[in-house]
N, C-alpha and C positions, 0 to 999 in steps of 0.2 A: 352464833354459838351453839354447839349442839345442845338439844333438850336433855333433861334430866334423865329421860329413858335411855337416850343413845349413850349419855356418859355413863350410866350404871351397866350396859351392856359392855361399854369399851373396858371397863373395870372388871367385869368378869373374865373377858378374855385375857386381860393382862394377868390376873391372879392365876388363871389356868394355865398359864404358859410359865408364869414364876414358879410354880412348885415342882415343875419338871425339868427346869433348865439343868439340873445336876444329872439328869440322865444322858445328856447328850455326849459326855465323854466315856459311857459306857459301850463295851463291846457286843458281840454276838452271844447268845447263850442258848443252849438246848436246841429247839427246832430251828432257830434263826441260821444256823450253820447249814442245814440241810436245804433251808427254804429259799437261801440267798446266795452264799458262797458256792454251795455245790448244785445249783437249779439254773440249768441252761435255758429253761422255758422263759426266765423273766430277761434274756439279753436280746430279745427282738421281737418286732410284732409279727414275723412270720410264724412264731410259735401260738399265735391267737386260736387258729382253729383246733389245735391240741388243748390248750388251755380250757377252751368251753366245751370239748367233747370228751374230756377224760377225767378221772377222779383227781383229787386235790394232791395224792401222792404218787400218782403214776409217772412222774417225771423221774422218780428214781426207782420205779419199777415195783412199788409197793402198793397192794390193793388196801381199800378202805371203804368206809360208807360215807366219805365226806365229799361233797360236790362244792368248790368254793372258788369258782373262776376270777373272781374279782380280786382275791387275796394276790394272785399272780400278776393279774393287771396291774395293781397297785404297786407292787414290788418292781415290775417293768418300768413304770412311770418313774419311780425314784431312782431305778438303776440307770435311766436315760440321764439323769441330772448329776447324779452322785457316785456313779459306778457300784462297787461294792464298799464304800467308805460307811461303817457303822454310824456315825453320828448323824449322817443325812436320813437313814431309816428313822432314827429315833425323833429326828424333828419333824418328820412327818406324822408320827404318832401323836407328837406334843400337840401339833396344829390341829390334828384332827381331834384329839380331846378338847381342846379349847373351842373348836367348831361345835362340838355336842355340847358342851358347856352353855354356848350362846344359844343352842336350840332349845335346851331345857328353860332358859331364860324366857325365849318366844313361844314356847308351848304353854308354859304356866301363865304367861301374860295373857295369852287367848283364852285359856282355861278360867281365868279370874276375871274375864270380862263379864261373866255371868255370875260372879259373886259381888253382892253389894257392899260387903265388907271392905273388899279389895279399892274401892273408889274413895274410901275414906282414909287410905292408908298412904303415908309418905314413900315415894318410890324406893328410897334407901331402904325402908325397913318393910317394903312390901313383899309378897310371897315369890313374885319372879325373881327379884334380886337375890333374896335370901337362898331360895332351893338352888338356882345356879351356882352361887358361890360355896355353898356346902357340896354341891356335885363336884365343881372343880378341884376342890382340896381333899376330898374323902379318901383316905388310905388304901379302901378297899379297891380303888382302882388302880393300884400301883403294879398289879400283875398284867393288866391288861395295856397299861400305857408305857410302863418302863421295859417290858418285854417287847420286842419288835414283832414276834409272832402274834401278840395280842392285838394286832391291827384287825383281826378278823371281828372280834367284839365290839371295837371301837368303830370302825367303819358300819357294821350292822347296826349299831346303836345309832349312828350319824344318819342313815338312811331311813330308819325305822322313825326317828323322831322328825324328821324333815317331812315323812309321809302323814304324820299324825298333825303337824302344824298346817300343813296344807289342807288336810282333811277339815280340820277347825275353821279355816277360813273359807271353805266351800258352802258359804249361807245363802248369798246372793244370787243373781243370775248374770252371766250364763255360768254356772257351776260345774257342768260336766267336764269341760277342760282341766278345771282345778282338780276334780276328782280321777281324772286321767293321769294327771301328774303324780297326784299322791299315790295311785296303783303303781305307777312306775317307780316311785322311789322306794316302795314296799318290795318290787321285784328285784331290784337291786340290792336291798338289805338281803334277801334270801340268797342272792349271789355271792355275798360277803360270806354269810354263815347261815346254814341251814336253820338255826334255831329262830332266825326272823320269820320262819313260816308261821309262827303263832300270833303274829302281829294283828291280824284282822280281829282276833278276840279282844284285844286292847278297843278296837274300835265299836265292837259290840257293847263292852264295857262302858263306853263313853255314852253311847245311844241310851243305855239302860239307866244311867246315873244322872247326866248332866244335860241332855238334850232339852230345851226349854219347853219345847210342845210335846214332849213325853215320848213314848214308845209307839211307833207306827210301823207295824210290821212291812207292808207294802213299800214304804219310802225307805226303810232301812235296807230292804233287800235290793232295792235300786241303787242306793248309795253305794252298797258293798259288791255289786255286780262287777265291776272293773277289777276288784280285788280278787274276785273267784276266777277271772280270766287270767291275772298274773299269775296267781297260784297254780293254775292248770298248766301254764307254760313252762313255769319253773319245775314243775313235777316230770314233765314230758322230758325237759332238758336233763334233768338228774338222773331218770331211769335210763335215757339213752347213755350217758357218760358212766354210769356205774354199772349197767347191766342188771338193774334191780333198784328198789327203793333204799334197802339197807342190807346189801348183800353180805357185809362181814360181822353184822352184828350177832352176837351171841347171846344164850341164855345164861341167866345169872342163877346159881344154886341156891335159892331160897324158896323156903315154903310160904305160903300165904300169909300165915301170922308174921313171920319175920320180914316178909316183904313190905307188909304195912308198917311194922316197927322201923324198918330202914327208911322208908319214905317220912315218917315222923322226925326220925334222928336228923335226916338231912335237912328238914324244914327249920329244925331247931338249931341246927349247926349254921344254916344260912341266916337264920334271923340274930344268932349271937354275932356272927361276924359282921353284918350290917349295922347293927346298933351299937356294937362296942368293937371296933376294929382293932384289936391289940392282939399281939403274939401271932402275927399273919406268917403264913408258911406255904411256900410253893408245892411242897409235897407233903399235905398232912395225911396220917394214916387214918383212914375210916374204919370203924371196926362196927359191922351191923350188930344191933341188940340181939341177943339170943333168945330172950325170953321177957314176958312183961315184967318179970321182977328183977331183972338185970339192972345193973346202976345206969346203963346208957338207956334203956327205956324209961327208966323212971325219971331220967333228966329230959329225955325228949317229949314225954307226955307233960311235965310241968311247963317247959319252955313254951311248947306248943299251946296249952291251955292259957298262960298269961298273954301269949301272943294272940289268942283268938277273943278273950276277953277284952283286952286293950284295944283290939280293932274294932270290935263291935262298939265299944263305948265311944271311940272316935268317930266311927263312920255314922252312928245314929245322930250326931251333933251336925254334921256337914256331909253333903252328898261329893262335895269335892274331895274331901278325906276318904270317901268310900271309892272313888275312883283311883285315888294315891293308893289304897291297898291292892287294887286290881292290877294297878302298874307294878306292884312289887311281886305279885303271885304269877301273873300270866307270863311274862317274859322267862320266868324263871321253870315253868313246866318241863321243857325238855331236859332239863338238869335230872328230873326224877325218873327219867327213863334210861334207868342204871345199866340196862343190858347194851346200850348204844355208845357208852363212854368208852373212848379208846384205851384210857389208862386203867379202866376196870374199877372194882369198888375200892381199892386200897387209896386212890386220891380222887374219891368222889366228890369231896368237898373242894371245888376249884374256885379260887376268888374272882377269876375273870367272869366266871358265870352270872355274876352279881353287877356287872358293869351297867347294864340297862336296867335291870330291876331297882338299882338304887334310886333310879329316877322317881319312883314311887314314895320312897322313903324321904328324899328331899323335898318333895312335893308337901308331905306330911310336915316336915319341918319349917317350910315356908308358912304354911296354914297356921302352925302353933306360934310363930312369931306374930302374925297377924291378931291371933287370939290374945298374945300378951301383951301387944300393944294397945289393944283397945280397952283392957282392963288396967292398965297402969297409966293411961293419959291423964294429964299431959306430960308425965315422967318419961320422955322418950329415952332417957338413959338407961333404963331398965332393960328393955329389949334389945337396943343397940349393944350394950356391955354383954348381955347374954349371947348374943350371935358373934360378937368378935372373940368372946372366949371359947366357944364351940369351934367356930371356923379356924382360930388361931392354932388350938390344940390339934385340929384334923391335919392343918397345913404342915404342922412340925412333924407329926407322924408320917405324913406322905414325903416329906422331904428326907427323913432319915431312913424310910424303907426304902427309898430309891437307890441307896448307896448298896444295898445287898445285891442289886442286878448288875452291879459293875463288871463281873466276868463270871465264868464257871466256877471258879474257885469259891469266891465269895458268896455265890447263891448256894452251893452245895454244902458249904461249911454252915451256913446258916440253917439249912434243911436238917443235917444232922444232928444238930443241937436240940432241935424240936421234934424230929422223928427218927430217934437211934433204932426204932425197931424195924426200920425199912430198909430191905435188902436192896432195892433199888436205888436208894440214896446213898448207901454205903458203897454201890458199885459206881455211881456217878461222882461221886466225892474221889473215890478212888482214882477214878479216870482223869479228874482235874488235878489231882496231886502229881500224877505221872506226866501229865502235859506240862506242870510247873516246875518239873525237875526233881520234885520230892519223891523219889522212887521208893525208899523204905516205907514211908507213911501210906503211899498209894498202894503198894503191895499189901499192907497190913489191912487196909480199908477192903481190898477185894478179896481177901481172905475171908474177912468178917461176911460180905455179902454172899460168897457161896455156901459158907457154913450156915447162913439163914435160909438160903434158896439154893441148894445145888442144881437146880434145873437151868438156872441162868446160863450155865455152859452151853447145854444143848440149844437153848434158845439163840445164843450167838450164832452156833454152828448152822442152825437151821435158816438164820437170817442170812449168813453169809453165802449159803448154798443157793437160797433164793435170788441173791443178788448176782452170783455167778451163772445161773440159768438164764439170766435176763442180759448178760453180757456186761454187767455193771462192776468190773474187775476191781477198781479201787474200791467200790464200798465193800465188796466181798473181802478183799485182803483186809481192810480194816475190821470187820467183824470177826473175822478168823483171829486176827492180833488180839482182840478184846477177850476172845474165848481164851487164847493163852495167858493173857494177862490174869484172867479169872482162875485158871487151872493150868500152870506152867508144865505140868505132867500130863497134858491131853494129847494122847497120840493121835486121836481123830483130828483134832484141830491142826497138827502139823501135816497130816496127810492131806486135809483139805487145802491147806496153803500150797503143798506140793502140787496138787491137780491144778489148781487156779495157776499157779506159776508155768506150770507145763503147759496149759492151753494157750498161755500168753507167749509161749515161746522163750521162757526166760529158764533154760534147762539147767543150768547150774544151781540157780536158786530152787528149782524144784527138786534137785537131787539132794540138795543140804536139808530140805523138810521132809523128804521120805526117810533119808538115814535118822534124821531125828525122832521120827516115828518109831522106826525101828529099834532106836536104842532105849526107847520107852517100853515098847512092846514087840519084842523079838518075833512073836508068833502071828505078826500082822501080814497075812498072806497078800493082801492087796498092794501093800507098800512094797514087799518083795518083788512082786511081778513089775510094779510101775518103774521102780528104780532100775530093775534089771534091764527093762526096754530101754531106757534113758542112757545107761551105760553102753548097751549094744548099738544104739543110734551113735554114740560118740566113738565106737570102734574099741571099746573097752571090754572085751568078751571076757576076760579072765575075771573081772569084776562082776560081769552079768550073770555068768553061769551059777554061782553059788546063790544068788538071788533068786533064778529061777528055779533052781533045785529046791530052795526052801519052800518056794510058793506051791511047787506040785507036792511036796512032802506034805505041807500043811492042808492043800485042797486036790487030794489025788483024783477027784471026778471031774475037775475044772478042765475042760478041753483047751482052752485058750491058754491056760497056764502051761499044759504039757506041750501044745504046738509051740509057744515061745521057747521052751526048752530045747526041745527038738531042733528047731530052726538054728538056735544058738550054738548046738553042738555041731549040725552041719558047717556052719559058717567057721568053726573054729577048726575043723577039719580040712577046710579048704575046699 
């Protein structure tokens, strides 16, 4: 018969799977379509050299500062088993999450081997079981688990915690092989997501707080040397693949004071989401505090002050609790580097960034249960009821939140209710409505998006042009159609479609788009010239000549336009 520890671990696994079973019928949303449906890299091992030597979005010709080769490798493994069936990818995420939950159990168990209080605690009310159950059911994880693209956060957490578990076990001799395995797991975590690179700081925090023999600089340096080697290798691969450390990261237009206030507001926001995971939102609009007197700054300072005082009171009672606080803050550090966020400041408070940091919170929850258990003994029902109530409430929130991720329409309709001031949300909701056949509603949402942010049209045109320059015709056409959906009277969008169709050899479609551009803008010289060329190629000189003449009239100094006109006239004369 399995031991009580084994039974507790099995129950954690079952709970972690159970709360996410209702994600299996969900479809692909947001980045899933790009990364799976339209990603040739995941369809064969022959793409592995490209996967490990290019940026994460290079498969569709998009530059980025992200190097995540294991994301594509995991998708590839899933593709070989399930093809492009959504439920298979959701199943992988659910099983990975269950694996992470087990690692939380294993890591906390090893940490608590140094805590006398744990030896006197029943397994079912001990810190390992309570912490892992709370982790398994916490609703803050829904974005990372219910969204297929969240696999980067889940897999990074898996390898980070595996590395920590191995590191904690490297106490006897020979310990070098275990440390090397731990460093290898850390290296794999960085290949899942770059935020895993801060993990050695977690090990430093452990050495400073929980190592029994205390801090010994030489020994700590020796134990961490393999991680320095792994980090150096990752950095070399990253720079080689991206052409720089973070080539597309931009500057954030914030002054020094506003930057500090922004960081405090982010810290306060993440604290609130972790402790009270309600009103979750995939695309929450973050507004940086403007001054110390602004409501956002006052709230941020208040929440931060409460969190710091509470953390200090907890940490001074338990070194394990101090390490738990470090586990919250250290993995969250990359989220404060706002200039590197792909989505910018608007959606800076992303819930998936809290997946690994939440391990620190649930460790504190496990320690709190032990504290309550000792002070209510022998009345075990008190801590048991408290854990059951909290875990049950969190689990219900997770199961309910999973339904929001069913499809694009359910996701963006939820976002719109919570972020009505986001143009991006209105744009994506409008696109989802159009895809669902609700044309009038979709067009209304797109009009709202453009009214809020007129530059959205130009952004889609630029995106389409970039795709076209890389030969990605389908993506270019989709981008230009989105520009037209946002602004049906965009002559440049029709013209860009015409160029794309012409380049692809679809001449009749190209003529139609050029004529549509001219109907909206009769003085569009480029459109006159291009449609004239196509009419001439089809032998329709009588239709070509008026367009060439219009092009020359609009641009009398353009030699190419004049040459086309003269050539057409000669051809007509025989």
